[in-house]
LOSE-443858 format. One record per residue (C-alpha): residue number from 1; x, y, z. Coordinates in nm, 2 decimals, padded with zeros to 4 digits. Example, Ala and Ser with C-alpha at 12.3 -4.5 7.8 and 13.67 -1.06 7.14 Angstrom:
<1 <01.23 -00.45 00.78>>,
<2 <01.37 -00.11 00.71>>,
REM end
This chain:
<1 <00.88 -03.52 -01.13>>,
<2 <00.52 -03.58 -01.20>>,
<3 <00.41 -03.58 -00.81>>,
<4 <00.21 -03.86 -00.66>>,
<5 <-00.03 -03.61 -00.55>>,
<6 <-00.11 -03.52 -00.92>>,
<7 <-00.15 -03.86 -01.02>>,
<8 <-00.42 -03.90 -00.73>>,
<9 <-00.58 -03.56 -00.83>>,
<10 <-00.60 -03.70 -01.18>>,
<11 <-00.78 -04.01 -01.08>>,
<12 <-01.03 -03.82 -00.88>>,
<13 <-01.11 -03.56 -01.11>>,
<14 <-01.15 -03.80 -01.41>>,
<15 <-01.50 -03.94 -01.29>>,
<16 <-01.61 -03.60 -01.18>>,
<17 <-01.51 -03.43 -01.51>>,
<18 <-01.69 -03.74 -01.72>>,
<19 <-02.01 -03.69 -01.52>>,
<20 <-02.03 -03.35 -01.59>>,
<21 <-01.95 -03.39 -01.94>>,
<22 <-02.22 -03.62 -01.98>>,
<23 <-02.46 -03.42 -01.83>>,
<24 <-02.36 -03.13 -02.07>>,
<25 <-02.41 -03.37 -02.37>>,
<26 <-02.74 -03.48 -02.26>>,
<27 <-02.83 -03.10 -02.23>>,
<28 <-02.70 -03.00 -02.59>>,
<29 <-02.88 -03.33 -02.76>>,
<30 <-03.21 -03.22 -02.55>>,
<31 <-03.19 -02.86 -02.67>>,
<32 <-03.14 -02.98 -03.01>>,
<33 <-03.45 -03.23 -03.00>>,
<34 <-03.63 -02.92 -02.87>>,
<35 <-03.55 -02.70 -03.16>>,
<36 <-03.67 -03.01 -03.39>>,
<37 <-03.98 -03.05 -03.22>>,
<38 <-04.04 -02.67 -03.21>>,
<39 <-03.98 -02.67 -03.60>>,
<40 <-04.23 -02.93 -03.63>>,
<41 <-04.49 -02.75 -03.46>>,
<42 <-04.44 -02.43 -03.66>>,
<43 <-04.43 -02.64 -04.00>>,
<44 <-04.77 -02.78 -03.89>>,
<45 <-04.92 -02.43 -03.79>>,
<46 <-04.79 -02.26 -04.12>>,
<47 <-04.92 -02.55 -04.33>>,
<48 <-04.57 -02.67 -04.45>>,
<49 <-04.64 -03.05 -04.40>>,
<50 <-04.62 -03.14 -04.76>>,
<51 <-04.45 -03.49 -04.74>>,
<52 <-04.68 -03.79 -04.73>>,
<53 <-04.59 -04.09 -04.56>>,
<54 <-04.50 -04.38 -04.79>>,
<55 <-04.29 -04.70 -04.80>>,
<56 <-03.96 -04.52 -04.91>>,
<57 <-03.97 -04.30 -04.57>>,
<58 <-03.98 -04.63 -04.36>>,
<59 <-03.69 -04.75 -04.60>>,
<60 <-03.49 -04.42 -04.49>>,
<61 <-03.53 -04.49 -04.13>>,
<62 <-03.44 -04.84 -04.17>>,
<63 <-03.11 -04.74 -04.36>>,
<64 <-03.04 -04.46 -04.11>>,
<65 <-03.08 -04.73 -03.84>>,
<66 <-02.83 -04.98 -04.01>>,
<67 <-02.57 -04.70 -04.10>>,
<68 <-02.56 -04.61 -03.72>>,
<69 <-02.51 -04.98 -03.62>>,
<70 <-02.23 -05.00 -03.86>>,
<71 <-02.07 -04.70 -03.71>>,
<72 <-02.11 -04.82 -03.36>>,
<73 <-01.99 -05.18 -03.42>>,
<74 <-01.67 -05.04 -03.58>>,
<75 <-01.58 -04.78 -03.32>>,
<76 <-01.66 -05.03 -03.01>>,
<77 <-01.44 -05.29 -03.16>>,
<78 <-01.13 -05.03 -03.16>>,
<79 <-01.24 -04.92 -02.80>>,
<80 <-01.23 -05.25 -02.68>>,
<81 <-00.90 -05.30 -02.81>>,
<82 <-00.79 -04.96 -02.67>>,
<83 <-00.91 -05.06 -02.32>>,
<84 <-00.61 -05.32 -02.30>>,
<85 <-00.34 -05.07 -02.41>>,
<86 <-00.31 -04.91 -02.07>>,
<87 <-00.25 -05.22 -01.89>>,
<88 <-00.01 -05.35 -02.16>>,
<89 <00.17 -05.03 -02.10>>,
<90 <00.19 -05.05 -01.73>>,
<91 <00.29 -05.39 -01.74>>,
<92 <00.57 -05.33 -02.00>>,
<93 <00.70 -05.02 -01.80>>,
<94 <00.69 -05.19 -01.44>>,
<95 <00.84 -05.54 -01.58>>,
<96 <01.14 -05.35 -01.74>>,
<97 <01.20 -05.15 -01.42>>,
<98 <01.22 -05.48 -01.22>>,
<99 <01.44 -05.61 -01.46>>,
<100 <01.68 -05.34 -01.45>>,
<101 <01.68 -05.37 -01.09>>,
<102 <01.78 -05.72 -01.12>>,
<103 <02.10 -05.64 -01.31>>,
<104 <02.27 -05.56 -00.96>>,
<105 <02.17 -05.90 -00.86>>,
<106 <02.31 -06.07 -01.17>>,
<107 <02.61 -05.86 -01.18>>,
<108 <02.72 -05.77 -00.82>>,
<109 <02.87 -05.43 -00.79>>,
<110 <02.70 -05.26 -01.05>>,
<111 <02.46 -04.98 -01.04>>,
<112 <02.18 -04.93 -01.27>>,
<113 <01.99 -04.67 -01.08>>,
<114 <02.04 -04.41 -01.34>>,
<115 <01.83 -04.63 -01.58>>,
<116 <01.56 -04.67 -01.36>>,
<117 <01.54 -04.31 -01.30>>,
<118 <01.53 -04.23 -01.64>>,
<119 <01.27 -04.49 -01.70>>,
<120 <01.05 -04.34 -01.43>>,
<121 <01.08 -04.00 -01.57>>,
<122 <00.98 -04.15 -01.90>>,
<123 <00.66 -04.31 -01.75>>,
<124 <00.56 -04.00 -01.59>>,
<125 <00.60 -03.82 -01.92>>,
<126 <00.37 -04.07 -02.10>>,
<127 <00.09 -03.99 -01.85>>,
<128 <00.16 -03.62 -01.92>>,
<129 <00.16 -03.69 -02.29>>,
<130 <-00.18 -03.86 -02.26>>,
<131 <-00.30 -03.56 -02.12>>,
<132 <-00.19 -03.35 -02.38>>,
<133 <00.07 -03.17 -02.16>>,
<134 <00.37 -03.27 -02.38>>,
<135 <00.39 -03.31 -02.75>>,
<136 <00.45 -03.65 -02.92>>,
<137 <00.79 -03.50 -03.03>>,
<138 <00.89 -03.45 -02.68>>,
<139 <00.78 -03.78 -02.57>>,
<140 <00.99 -03.97 -02.83>>,
<141 <01.29 -03.75 -02.77>>,
<142 <01.26 -03.88 -02.40>>,
<143 <01.20 -04.20 -02.55>>,
<144 <01.53 -04.21 -02.73>>,
<145 <01.71 -04.08 -02.42>>,
<146 <01.56 -04.38 -02.21>>,
<147 <01.64 -04.62 -02.46>>,
<148 <02.03 -04.51 -02.44>>,
<149 <02.01 -04.54 -02.09>>,
<150 <01.86 -04.90 -02.09>>,
<151 <02.12 -05.02 -02.34>>,
<152 <02.39 -04.89 -02.09>>,
<153 <02.25 -05.08 -01.81>>,
<154 <02.22 -05.39 -02.03>>,
<155 <02.60 -05.36 -02.08>>,
<156 <02.66 -05.38 -01.73>>,
<157 <02.58 -05.75 -01.74>>,
<158 <02.84 -05.98 -01.81>>,
<159 <02.61 -06.30 -01.83>>,
<160 <02.24 -06.39 -01.89>>,
<161 <02.21 -06.28 -02.24>>,
<162 <01.84 -06.36 -02.23>>,
<163 <01.81 -06.09 -01.98>>,
<164 <01.96 -05.85 -02.22>>,
<165 <01.75 -05.95 -02.49>>,
<166 <01.42 -05.90 -02.26>>,
<167 <01.53 -05.56 -02.17>>,
<168 <01.56 -05.44 -02.53>>,
<169 <01.23 -05.64 -02.62>>,
<170 <01.04 -05.47 -02.36>>,
<171 <01.15 -05.11 -02.45>>,
<172 <01.06 -05.19 -02.80>>,
<173 <00.71 -05.31 -02.70>>,
<174 <00.67 -04.98 -02.51>>,
<175 <00.73 -04.79 -02.82>>,
<176 <00.49 -05.01 -03.02>>,
<177 <00.23 -04.92 -02.76>>,
<178 <00.30 -04.55 -02.79>>,
<179 <00.28 -04.55 -03.17>>,
<180 <-00.06 -04.75 -03.12>>,
<181 <-00.21 -04.49 -02.89>>,
<182 <-00.08 -04.21 -03.13>>,
<183 <-00.25 -04.39 -03.42>>,
<184 <-00.59 -04.42 -03.26>>,
<185 <-00.57 -04.06 -03.15>>,
<186 <-00.48 -03.92 -03.50>>,
<187 <-00.71 -04.17 -03.70>>,
<188 <-01.07 -04.11 -03.75>>,
<189 <-01.32 -04.41 -03.82>>,
<190 <-01.39 -04.37 -04.20>>,
<191 <-01.49 -03.99 -04.22>>,
<192 <-01.70 -04.04 -04.54>>,
<193 <-01.93 -04.29 -04.32>>,
<194 <-01.96 -04.00 -04.05>>,
<195 <-02.06 -03.75 -04.33>>,
<196 <-02.32 -03.99 -04.47>>,
<197 <-02.45 -04.08 -04.12>>,
<198 <-02.48 -03.68 -04.06>>,
<199 <-02.66 -03.64 -04.38>>,
<200 <-02.90 -03.93 -04.33>>,
<201 <-03.01 -03.80 -03.97>>,
<202 <-03.07 -03.45 -04.11>>,
<203 <-03.27 -03.59 -04.40>>,
<204 <-03.46 -03.80 -04.15>>,
<205 <-03.53 -03.53 -03.90>>,
<206 <-03.61 -03.29 -04.19>>,
<207 <-03.87 -03.54 -04.36>>,
<208 <-04.05 -03.59 -03.99>>,
<209 <-04.07 -03.21 -03.97>>,
<210 <-04.25 -03.17 -04.31>>,
<211 <-04.44 -03.49 -04.30>>,
<212 <-04.82 -03.46 -04.30>>,
<213 <-04.98 -03.56 -03.97>>,
<214 <-05.34 -03.46 -03.84>>,
<215 <-05.24 -03.54 -03.48>>,
<216 <-04.98 -03.29 -03.36>>,
<217 <-04.91 -03.44 -03.04>>,
<218 <-04.84 -03.78 -03.19>>,
<219 <-04.60 -03.61 -03.47>>,
<220 <-04.42 -03.43 -03.20>>,
<221 <-04.35 -03.73 -02.97>>,
<222 <-04.22 -03.96 -03.26>>,
<223 <-04.02 -03.68 -03.41>>,
<224 <-03.87 -03.62 -03.04>>,
<225 <-03.79 -03.98 -02.97>>,
<226 <-03.65 -04.05 -03.30>>,
<227 <-03.43 -03.75 -03.32>>,
<228 <-03.30 -03.79 -02.95>>,
<229 <-03.19 -04.15 -03.00>>,
<230 <-03.03 -04.05 -03.34>>,
<231 <-02.85 -03.73 -03.23>>,
<232 <-02.75 -03.88 -02.90>>,
<233 <-02.60 -04.21 -03.07>>,
<234 <-02.40 -04.00 -03.33>>,
<235 <-02.26 -03.79 -03.03>>,
<236 <-02.17 -04.10 -02.85>>,
<237 <-02.00 -04.28 -03.17>>,
<238 <-01.80 -03.95 -03.24>>,
<239 <-01.66 -03.93 -02.85>>,
<240 <-01.59 -04.32 -02.87>>,
<241 <-01.39 -04.27 -03.18>>,
<242 <-01.10 -04.13 -02.97>>,
<243 <-01.07 -04.34 -02.65>>,
<244 <-00.76 -04.14 -02.55>>,
<245 <-00.91 -03.81 -02.55>>,
<246 <-00.82 -03.74 -02.19>>,
<247 <-00.65 -03.39 -02.29>>,
<248 <-00.97 -03.30 -02.47>>,
<249 <-01.25 -03.11 -02.25>>,
<250 <-01.52 -03.23 -02.45>>,
<251 <-01.43 -03.58 -02.46>>,
<252 <-01.63 -03.82 -02.23>>,
<253 <-01.60 -04.19 -02.25>>,
<254 <-01.22 -04.23 -02.24>>,
<255 <-01.04 -04.54 -02.17>>,
<256 <-00.93 -04.58 -01.77>>,
<257 <-00.58 -04.49 -01.69>>,
<258 <-00.61 -04.62 -01.33>>,
<259 <-00.37 -04.95 -01.39>>,
<260 <-00.12 -04.70 -01.57>>,
<261 <-00.12 -04.45 -01.29>>,
<262 <-00.08 -04.72 -01.02>>,
<263 <00.22 -04.87 -01.19>>,
<264 <00.38 -04.51 -01.24>>,
<265 <00.33 -04.46 -00.85>>,
<266 <00.49 -04.77 -00.77>>,
<267 <00.79 -04.69 -00.98>>,
<268 <00.81 -04.37 -00.82>>,
<269 <00.80 -04.53 -00.46>>,
<270 <01.07 -04.78 -00.56>>,
<271 <01.29 -04.56 -00.70>>,
REM end
């Protein structure tokens, strides 16, 4: 059994891990910005500033900003949808558990505890899967076992066909949510657009490094500010692209699993 203490420890460690990873991300971004600023100083001292400011360069800046906005808008839309999934999954698991418990009330003398135990174990496995402690194949194998037990429990009902239908409907909804999470984790948002964004940022920073400027301190300031915003934003977008990266040590902005943890703890307590 995935112990209650493990769920509580995960909830406490999640915020601390995210805070540490945010600091590390900022440090990586600042280090890269410092290298770009140093390259600007070196280019100025060596006389390599061969690009003159013209309207085409401002067009490059505007197109890069537009591209970043397009990426951020697409990723945020998926992220907002992903925030709903743990709550829907928790609701489906807990409602299914309660409906199985209702079988003994509908059909006195029957015992469906075997299905409740299997469902609780499956719910624990879902959390371990989200933490990358079990594979998708292992989770699906457990799902098939759980589905068989739920079907056996539904056969204990002598009456109330709607309850039988709800039992099978809830287990189907849980499978749909699991497949949705797997699709989100394995699918990146338009890789070609990412490549184009990285290329645009590289060209923009390179252009700023080799752009002629008589006032070095102003040039360093502007290149540092622009590169900081662009590099930090593309790093944030890349992280938001996988809202279920809880098992990835480098992932920062993941959706909260607190409601799912709470539901599993209640199921364990009621078992």
